[in-house]
C-alpha positions as CSV (number, residue, x, y, z in Angstrom):
1,M,3.5,7.5,-20.5
2,I,0.4,5.9,-18.3
3,V,-1.7,3.8,-20.7
4,S,0.4,3.0,-24.2
5,E,-1.3,3.0,-27.6
6,E,-1.2,-0.8,-27.5
7,Q,-3.2,-0.3,-24.2
8,T,-5.6,2.2,-25.7
9,K,-6.3,-0.1,-28.6
10,R,-7.3,-2.6,-26.7
11,H,-9.4,-0.8,-24.3
12,E,-11.2,0.7,-27.4
13,K,-12.0,-2.8,-29.0
14,Y,-14.4,-3.2,-25.5
15,T,-16.0,-0.3,-25.7
16,R,-19.4,-2.2,-26.3
17,S,-18.1,-4.8,-23.1
18,P,-20.3,-7.5,-23.0
19,I,-19.5,-8.0,-19.2
20,T,-22.3,-7.3,-17.0
21,I,-21.6,-5.8,-13.1
22,E,-23.9,-7.1,-10.3
23,L,-22.6,-4.8,-7.3
24,L,-23.5,-6.7,-3.8
25,P,-24.0,-5.1,-0.6
26,Y,-21.9,-5.7,2.6
27,S,-24.9,-7.4,4.1
28,E,-24.4,-10.5,1.5
29,Q,-21.0,-11.4,3.0
30,T,-22.1,-15.2,3.0
31,E,-23.0,-15.1,-1.0
32,V,-19.8,-12.6,-1.9
33,A,-17.5,-15.2,-0.3
34,R,-19.4,-18.0,-2.3
35,R,-18.2,-16.2,-5.3
36,W,-14.9,-14.8,-4.6
37,Q,-13.8,-18.1,-3.9
38,E,-15.5,-19.8,-6.6
39,L,-13.4,-17.2,-8.7
40,E,-10.0,-17.7,-7.1
41,K,-10.1,-21.4,-8.0
42,R,-11.1,-20.9,-11.7
43,T,-8.4,-18.1,-11.8
44,N,-5.9,-20.6,-10.3
45,N,-5.1,-17.0,-8.0
46,T,-1.7,-17.2,-5.9
47,G,-2.2,-13.2,-5.4
48,L,-2.3,-11.9,-1.5
49,T,-4.1,-8.6,-1.8
50,N,-7.0,-9.8,-4.2
51,S,-7.8,-13.4,-2.3
52,W,-10.7,-14.1,0.0
53,I,-8.4,-14.5,2.9
54,W,-7.4,-11.1,2.5
55,V,-10.7,-9.7,1.8
56,K,-12.2,-11.7,4.8
57,T,-9.7,-10.8,7.6
58,W,-9.7,-7.2,6.3
59,L,-14.0,-7.1,6.4
60,E,-14.0,-8.5,9.8
61,H,-12.2,-5.9,11.5
62,H,-13.3,-2.8,9.0
63,G,-16.6,-4.3,7.5
64,D,-18.8,-2.6,9.7
65,I,-16.6,1.2,9.7
66,V,-16.8,1.5,6.0
67,Q,-19.5,-1.0,4.7
68,P,-18.1,-1.9,1.1
69,I,-19.9,-3.2,-1.6
70,F,-18.7,-5.8,-3.8
71,A,-18.6,-5.4,-7.9
72,F,-19.1,-9.2,-9.5
73,G,-18.4,-8.8,-13.6
74,R,-20.5,-11.8,-15.4
75,Y,-20.3,-12.9,-18.6
76,D,-22.2,-15.7,-19.9
77,D,-23.5,-16.7,-16.9
78,Q,-19.9,-17.4,-15.4
79,I,-18.2,-14.8,-12.4
80,V,-15.1,-13.7,-14.6
81,G,-14.0,-10.4,-12.3
82,A,-14.2,-9.1,-8.3
83,T,-13.7,-5.9,-6.2
84,V,-13.9,-4.3,-3.5
85,V,-15.8,-0.7,-3.8
86,V,-15.8,1.6,-0.7
87,Q,-18.1,4.7,-0.3
88,T,-17.2,7.3,2.0
89,I,-18.1,11.1,2.9
90,Y,-15.3,13.0,4.1
91,K,-15.1,17.1,4.3
92,R,-12.1,19.0,2.9
93,K,-10.3,21.0,4.7
94,S,-10.3,23.8,2.6
95,L,-14.3,24.1,2.8
96,S,-15.1,22.1,5.4
97,I,-18.7,23.1,5.7
98,L,-19.7,20.7,3.0
99,S,-19.5,16.8,2.8
100,I,-17.6,14.9,-0.2
101,A,-18.7,11.7,-1.5
102,R,-15.9,9.7,-2.6
103,I,-15.2,6.1,-3.7
104,Y,-12.4,3.7,-3.8
105,I,-11.4,0.9,-5.7
106,G,-9.6,-1.7,-3.5
107,T,-8.7,-1.8,0.2
108,G,-7.2,1.6,-0.8
109,E,-4.4,2.1,2.5
110,Y,-4.5,-1.2,3.9
111,T,-1.9,-2.5,1.3
112,K,0.3,-0.5,-1.2
113,Y,-0.3,-2.9,-3.8
114,N,-4.1,-3.0,-4.6
115,R,-5.2,-5.7,-7.4
116,M,-8.4,-6.9,-8.9
117,L,-9.1,-10.5,-9.5
118,V,-10.2,-11.0,-12.5
119,V,-9.9,-14.0,-15.6
120,P,-7.0,-12.2,-17.3
121,E,-8.7,-12.6,-21.1
122,Y,-11.3,-10.1,-19.3
123,E,-9.4,-7.6,-17.7
124,D,-10.0,-4.9,-19.9
125,S,-13.6,-5.4,-20.4
126,F,-13.9,-6.1,-16.4
127,A,-12.6,-2.7,-15.8
128,L,-14.6,-0.7,-18.6
129,A,-17.9,-2.6,-17.1
130,L,-17.0,-1.6,-13.3
131,I,-16.1,2.0,-14.6
132,K,-19.2,2.3,-16.4
133,T,-21.4,1.2,-13.5
134,I,-19.6,3.2,-10.8
135,K,-19.9,6.0,-13.0
136,S,-23.7,5.9,-13.8
137,K,-24.8,4.1,-10.7
138,L,-23.4,4.9,-7.6
139,R,-23.2,8.7,-5.9
140,W,-19.8,10.3,-6.1
141,S,-17.6,13.5,-6.6
142,E,-14.4,11.6,-6.3
143,L,-12.9,8.3,-7.8
144,H,-9.9,7.0,-6.0
145,L,-7.7,4.2,-7.0
146,D,-4.7,4.3,-4.5
147,G,-1.3,2.2,-4.9
148,F,-2.5,0.0,-7.4
149,A,-0.6,-2.8,-9.0
150,P,0.8,-1.3,-12.4
151,E,-1.3,-3.7,-14.5
152,D,-4.5,-3.3,-12.9
153,A,-4.0,0.1,-12.9
154,G,-3.6,0.0,-16.6
155,A,-6.8,-1.2,-17.1
156,L,-9.1,0.8,-14.8
157,L,-7.1,4.0,-16.5
158,G,-7.8,3.1,-20.3
159,A,-11.6,2.3,-19.0
160,G,-11.6,5.2,-17.4
161,K,-10.7,7.0,-20.7
162,N,-13.4,5.2,-22.8
163,A,-15.9,6.0,-20.2
164,G,-15.0,9.6,-20.6
165,L,-13.2,10.3,-17.2
166,L,-10.2,12.7,-16.7
167,F,-8.2,10.7,-14.3
168,Q,-5.1,12.4,-12.4
169,V,-2.3,10.0,-12.2
170,R,0.7,9.6,-10.3
171,E,3.5,7.4,-10.1
172,D,4.4,6.2,-6.6
173,K,8.5,5.4,-6.3
174,S,8.6,1.5,-5.3
175,P,12.0,1.1,-4.6
176,A,13.3,-3.0,-4.2
177,F,16.3,-4.8,-3.3
178,D,16.6,-7.6,-6.0
179,F,18.5,-10.4,-4.8
180,Q,18.8,-12.1,-7.8
181,K,20.1,-8.9,-9.1
182,A,22.7,-8.5,-6.5
183,I,24.0,-11.8,-7.2
184,D,24.3,-11.3,-10.7
185,D,26.4,-8.1,-10.0
186,G,28.7,-10.1,-8.1
187,Y,28.0,-9.1,-4.8
188,Q,27.6,-12.2,-2.1
189,D,25.9,-10.4,0.8
190,V,23.5,-7.3,0.7
191,I,25.5,-4.5,2.5
192,S,27.9,-5.3,-0.3
193,A,25.9,-4.3,-3.0
194,L,25.0,-0.9,-1.4
195,G,26.4,2.7,-2.3
196,K,29.5,3.5,-0.4
197,N,27.9,6.4,1.8
198,T,25.4,3.8,2.8
199,R,27.5,0.9,3.8
200,Y,29.7,3.4,5.9
201,N,26.9,5.0,7.9
202,I,25.8,1.3,8.4
203,R,28.8,-0.1,9.6
204,R,29.7,3.2,11.6
205,S,26.2,2.8,13.3
206,L,26.9,-1.0,14.0
207,R,29.9,-0.3,16.0
208,L,28.5,2.5,18.0
209,F,25.4,0.3,18.6
210,N,27.9,-2.4,19.7
211,E,30.2,-0.5,22.0
212,I,26.7,1.4,23.6
213,Y,24.3,-1.2,24.1
214,G,26.0,-4.8,23.4
215,Q,26.1,-7.0,20.3
216,Q,23.1,-7.2,17.7
217,T,21.0,-10.1,18.0
218,I,17.5,-11.0,15.4
219,E,14.6,-12.3,16.3
220,W,12.7,-13.7,13.2
221,A,9.2,-14.7,14.5
222,E,8.5,-18.6,13.8
223,N,5.2,-19.1,15.4
224,A,2.2,-16.6,16.3
225,D,2.9,-16.3,19.9
226,Q,6.2,-15.0,18.7
227,A,5.4,-12.6,16.2
228,K,2.5,-11.3,18.3
229,S,4.9,-10.1,20.7
230,V,7.1,-8.4,17.8
231,L,4.1,-6.8,16.8
232,S,3.2,-5.6,20.3
233,E,6.4,-3.7,20.6
234,L,6.5,-2.6,16.9
235,I,3.5,-1.1,17.6
236,D,4.6,0.9,21.0
237,L,7.6,2.1,19.0
238,N,5.3,2.8,15.8
239,R,3.0,5.5,18.6
240,R,6.3,7.3,20.4
241,R,7.9,7.6,17.0
242,W,4.6,9.6,16.0
243,A,4.0,11.1,19.4
244,R,7.4,13.4,18.6
245,L,5.9,14.6,16.2
246,N,2.1,15.1,17.9
247,Q,0.8,12.8,15.3
248,L,-1.3,9.8,16.2
249,G,0.5,7.3,13.6
250,S,-0.4,3.9,11.9
251,F,-2.3,2.3,15.2
252,D,-4.4,5.2,16.2
253,Q,-7.3,3.2,16.7
254,P,-8.1,-0.3,18.4
255,Y,-9.7,-2.0,15.0
256,I,-6.5,-1.5,13.6
257,I,-4.6,-3.1,16.1
258,S,-6.9,-6.2,15.9
259,Y,-6.5,-6.1,12.2
260,Y,-2.7,-6.6,12.2
261,V,-2.7,-9.5,14.7
262,A,-6.0,-11.2,13.1
263,L,-3.4,-10.8,9.8
264,I,-0.9,-13.2,11.6
265,D,-3.6,-15.9,13.0
266,E,-5.3,-16.1,9.1
267,L,-2.4,-15.6,6.5
268,K,0.0,-17.8,8.8
269,L,3.6,-17.2,8.7
270,W,6.2,-17.2,5.3
271,P,7.0,-20.0,3.8
272,Q,4.0,-22.1,4.8
273,G,1.6,-18.6,4.7
274,S,2.4,-14.8,3.8
275,V,3.9,-12.9,6.9
276,I,7.1,-11.7,8.0
277,V,7.8,-10.5,11.6
278,F,10.7,-9.8,12.6
279,R,13.2,-7.6,15.5
280,V,16.7,-6.4,16.1
281,K,18.4,-6.0,19.1
282,A,21.8,-4.3,20.5
283,G,22.3,-5.9,23.7
284,E,19.0,-5.5,25.4
285,K,17.8,-2.3,23.9
286,T,15.2,-3.0,20.8
287,L,16.5,-1.2,17.3
288,G,13.5,-1.7,15.6
289,C,11.0,-4.4,14.2
290,I,9.2,-4.6,10.7
291,F,5.6,-6.5,9.4
292,H,6.4,-7.5,5.8
293,Y,3.6,-9.4,3.6
294,V,5.1,-12.1,1.1
295,E,2.8,-13.0,-2.0
296,N,4.4,-15.4,-4.1
297,E,8.5,-14.4,-4.0
298,H,7.4,-10.4,-3.3
299,L,8.1,-9.6,-0.3
300,M,5.9,-6.0,0.9
301,F,7.4,-3.9,3.4
302,T,3.8,-2.9,5.4
303,K,4.6,-1.4,8.9
304,S,7.7,-0.5,11.2
305,G,8.0,0.5,14.8
306,I,12.0,1.9,14.9
307,A,13.7,3.2,18.0
308,Q,14.2,6.8,18.5
309,F,18.1,8.2,19.2
310,E,19.6,12.0,19.5
311,D,22.8,11.0,18.0
312,A,21.8,11.2,14.4
313,K,25.3,8.7,13.6
314,L,22.8,5.8,15.3
315,K,20.7,4.3,12.1
316,P,18.5,2.0,13.8
317,G,16.1,1.5,10.7
318,L,18.9,1.1,8.1
319,I,20.3,-1.7,10.8
320,T,16.8,-3.2,11.2
321,H,16.2,-3.8,7.7
322,L,19.8,-4.6,6.0
323,A,19.5,-7.2,9.4
324,C,16.2,-8.5,8.1
325,M,17.3,-8.1,3.8
326,E,20.1,-10.7,5.2
327,E,18.0,-13.0,6.9
328,C,15.7,-13.2,4.0
329,K,18.3,-14.0,1.5
330,R,19.7,-17.0,4.0
331,R,15.9,-18.7,4.7
332,S,15.2,-18.3,0.7
333,L,18.4,-19.9,0.0
334,A,17.4,-22.5,2.1
335,E,14.0,-22.9,0.6
336,T,14.8,-23.0,-2.9
337,Q,17.4,-25.5,-2.2
338,R,14.6,-27.5,-0.9
339,G,12.8,-27.0,-4.0
340,K,10.2,-24.4,-2.8
341,P,10.0,-20.7,-3.7
342,G,12.2,-18.4,-2.0
343,L,11.7,-14.6,-2.1
344,A,13.0,-12.7,-4.9
345,K,12.6,-9.0,-4.5
346,Y,12.6,-7.1,-0.8
347,D,9.8,-4.2,-1.7
348,F,9.8,-1.3,0.3
349,L,6.5,0.3,-1.7
350,S,5.4,3.4,-1.2
351,G,3.9,3.6,2.1
352,E,5.7,4.2,5.2
353,G,8.8,5.7,6.1
354,S,11.1,8.1,4.3
355,G,12.1,7.7,0.5
356,Q,15.5,8.8,1.6
357,Y,16.4,5.4,3.8
358,K,14.2,3.0,1.0
359,D,16.1,4.7,-2.1
360,S,19.7,3.5,0.0
361,L,18.8,0.3,0.6
362,S,17.4,-0.4,-2.8
363,N,18.9,-2.0,-6.1
364,K,16.0,-1.3,-8.5
365,E,13.4,1.0,-8.4
366,G,9.3,-0.3,-9.7
367,Y,6.7,2.3,-9.2
368,L,2.9,2.0,-8.5
369,L,-0.3,4.0,-9.4
370,S,-2.3,6.3,-8.0
371,A,-5.4,8.4,-9.7
372,S,-8.3,10.2,-9.0
373,A,-11.4,11.9,-11.0
374,E,-13.7,14.4,-10.1
375,R,-17.0,14.9,-11.4
376,G,-20.4,17.2,-10.1
377,I,-20.9,21.0,-9.7
378,L,-19.8,20.9,-6.2
379,L,-16.6,20.6,-6.4
380,W,-16.4,23.0,-9.5
381,L,-18.1,25.5,-6.7
382,M,-15.4,24.3,-3.6
383,E,-12.6,25.4,-6.1
384,K,-14.2,28.7,-7.3
385,A,-14.6,29.1,-3.8
386,R,-11.1,28.4,-2.6
387,V,-10.0,30.7,-5.7
388,V,-12.1,33.5,-4.1
389,R,-10.8,32.9,-0.8
390,N,-6.9,33.2,-1.6
391,I,-7.8,36.5,-3.8
392,L,-9.5,37.7,-0.8
393,K,-6.6,37.3,1.3
394,R,-4.1,38.2,-0.8
395,T,-6.6,41.6,-1.1
396,E,-6.4,42.1,2.4
397,K,-2.4,42.1,3.0
398,Q,-2.5,44.5,0.3
399,I,-4.3,46.7,2.4
400,A,-2.7,46.2,5.4
401,T,0.5,46.9,4.1
402,K,-0.9,49.9,2.4
403,I,-2.3,51.3,5.7
404,E,1.1,51.0,7.4
405,N,3.3,52.3,4.6
406,E,0.8,55.6,5.0
407,A,1.6,55.6,8.7
408,L,5.0,55.8,8.4
């Protein structure tokens, strides 16, 4: 059940929300920055994906393209909530002659852990005022929430229900490896906590890589130049993998590449900052590179570049993640022994990569929520057109089959 009875009652309490929403355009970034940072201080925000440094870096590389607007919730002359709203136009493959207006709340695909910035006690009322404002003041046929943290999604879904929007909700599995759970279960290292088949595949692959290419070495980026070097190879490997599938992949535009480079400079490297960049080699052969975000003690897998091999016994993805997980555990322990926050969870999220290998490397399962709502005569007409087209195709096929049978 996505929205609990308790959540529903809480949302119903705020049907007549005291929050007012002000929408600021992309051109007012100076005022947006002031308000956002002021709200961060008021909330003592420690989140990453709802921080101004996150939004600012995203804007610098995507703002001119998507021209987002910013929604601020105000109560008694105080800002109590903020989020990014992105308006786009797209064409459906099923009927490409028509353009559809779509709205995203948050920065969408650039993180699979979207969240709002809001004073906790106003979360429900801010969400309700936001949904009502989007419903009444903005032009759209589709409203999307992509990869939201469950607590933030719950507030928005409850608000949608109260505002008369019917959201179609999808739970995206987010497998993770919980370091403390492994310790509590009696495992001294990461590989011992994995399943029998996974352990076998990893050990066999390690042996083969060692025999063919040489001994495994790891590289944990300690400075920005080193991190950018690893990122460059990650991008190259990522492109090669998708080229084999005749697809563009994750880094098909220059502004996306510059965005990830900028994240290294702006977010800084963990433990002082929020980025981890890691590479694994066998001899001189790179097996894989990975790029992570860190929010508090929560590591979030973001992008990877994995070498491709014809031999199915070679598992470079498993090897790369396992080596990174072991190093995360070692460095986390060192940080906690110094009285600083470590890394509690290695979260694969619901984005890049296949679910099978993520499941095989996890010992805990969470989820993220995505949802969409539709409205308007245009989408209704498009759906009817799709149904008619499918009927015509079936009819044409039946007629052709009948003609062939009669000819025989």
